[in-house]
C-alpha positions as CSV (number, residue, x, y, z in Angstrom):
1,D,0.0,0.0,0.0
2,R,1.3,3.5,-0.8
3,D,0.8,4.9,2.7
4,G,3.1,2.3,4.2
5,Q,0.4,0.7,6.2
6,G,-0.2,-2.2,3.9
7,A,-3.5,-3.6,2.9
8,P,-6.2,-4.0,5.6
9,Y,-6.9,-7.5,4.4
10,A,-5.9,-9.8,1.5
11,Y,-7.0,-13.1,-0.2
12,L,-5.1,-16.3,-0.8
13,I,-6.5,-18.0,-3.9
14,Y,-6.4,-21.8,-4.4
15,P,-7.7,-23.6,-7.5
16,H,-11.1,-25.2,-6.8
17,K,-11.0,-24.2,-3.1
18,P,-12.5,-21.3,-1.2
19,L,-10.9,-17.9,-1.2
20,I,-9.1,-17.3,2.1
21,A,-9.4,-13.9,3.6
22,Y,-6.6,-12.9,6.0
23,L,-4.8,-10.0,7.7
24,P,-1.5,-9.5,5.9
25,Q,0.2,-7.8,8.9
26,T,-0.5,-10.7,11.3
27,R,-1.5,-13.5,9.0
28,R,-4.6,-14.0,11.0
29,L,-7.2,-16.0,9.0
30,L,-10.6,-14.3,8.7
31,S,-12.8,-16.5,6.6
32,E,-13.3,-18.8,3.7
33,Y,-15.4,-17.6,0.7
34,C,-16.7,-20.4,-1.5
35,V,-17.1,-19.4,-5.1
36,T,-17.3,-21.6,-8.2
37,F,-16.6,-20.8,-11.8
38,L,-17.8,-23.4,-14.2
39,D,-16.5,-24.1,-17.8
40,E,-19.8,-23.8,-19.6
41,A,-18.1,-24.3,-23.0
42,R,-17.6,-28.0,-22.2
43,P,-20.9,-29.8,-22.6
44,Y,-19.3,-33.1,-21.8
45,G,-16.8,-34.1,-19.2
46,S,-15.8,-31.9,-16.2
47,A,-17.6,-28.6,-15.8
48,L,-14.7,-27.3,-13.7
49,L,-12.2,-24.9,-15.2
50,P,-8.6,-26.0,-15.4
51,D,-6.7,-25.0,-12.2
52,S,-4.9,-22.0,-13.7
53,D,-8.1,-20.7,-15.3
54,D,-10.0,-21.1,-12.0
55,V,-7.3,-19.1,-10.1
56,L,-7.4,-16.4,-12.9
57,A,-11.2,-16.3,-12.8
58,K,-11.2,-15.7,-9.0
59,W,-8.5,-13.1,-9.3
60,M,-10.4,-11.3,-12.1
61,A,-13.6,-11.4,-10.1
62,L,-11.9,-10.0,-7.0
63,T,-10.2,-7.2,-8.9
64,G,-13.2,-6.4,-11.0
65,D,-16.0,-6.5,-8.5
66,E,-14.8,-7.7,-5.1
67,R,-18.0,-6.7,-3.2
68,R,-20.3,-8.6,-5.6
69,I,-18.2,-11.8,-5.5
70,I,-17.8,-11.8,-1.7
71,N,-21.5,-11.0,-1.2
72,S,-22.6,-13.9,-3.4
73,A,-20.1,-16.4,-1.9
74,N,-20.9,-18.9,0.8
75,M,-18.8,-17.7,3.8
76,H,-17.4,-20.0,6.4
77,L,-15.0,-19.8,9.3
78,P,-11.4,-20.7,8.5
79,G,-10.7,-24.4,8.5
80,R,-14.0,-25.7,7.0
81,Q,-12.5,-26.8,3.6
82,I,-8.8,-25.9,3.8
83,D,-6.6,-26.9,6.8
84,P,-5.4,-23.7,8.6
85,K,-2.0,-25.2,9.0
86,Q,-1.6,-25.5,5.2
87,V,-2.8,-21.9,4.8
88,R,-0.3,-20.6,7.4
89,R,2.5,-22.6,5.7
90,D,1.5,-21.1,2.3
91,L,1.4,-17.6,3.8
92,W,4.9,-18.1,5.3
93,R,6.1,-19.2,1.9
94,L,4.5,-16.2,0.3
95,G,6.2,-14.0,2.9
96,Q,9.6,-15.6,2.1
97,W,9.1,-15.1,-1.6
98,E,8.1,-11.4,-1.1
99,Q,11.2,-10.8,1.1
100,A,13.5,-12.3,-1.5
101,R,11.9,-10.3,-4.2
102,L,12.4,-7.1,-2.3
103,R,16.0,-8.0,-1.6
104,D,16.6,-8.6,-5.3
105,Q,15.0,-5.3,-6.2
106,R,17.2,-3.4,-3.8
107,R,20.3,-5.1,-5.2
108,G,19.2,-4.4,-8.7
109,A,18.9,-8.1,-9.6
110,G,18.0,-8.6,-13.2
111,S,19.5,-5.4,-14.4
112,V,22.6,-5.2,-16.5
113,P,25.2,-2.7,-15.4
114,A,26.2,-0.1,-17.9
115,P,29.6,-0.5,-19.6
């Protein structure tokens, strides 16, 4: 966030699982939001989108109209469908990745020095 405070809340997106709302500063889990995006172009076989498309559809829905997608979702307390230990592990991994990315940016990783 631009003011240095960070986002008040965030979502962790899993394919074919609920959206997980959490507090980024504390990693406290808030709730699970069950949403489904079906592949209506496939009249036969699985109606589920491929994993990557499911994640993309959830991300697009959240960034396009977060209020509508959350209001239409079935909300549950954390742990109903996804083990909170797994979510905390994934949030820890995400934090490690973000720290490494910031370190690389500070060092100018990926840039080529001028001759």
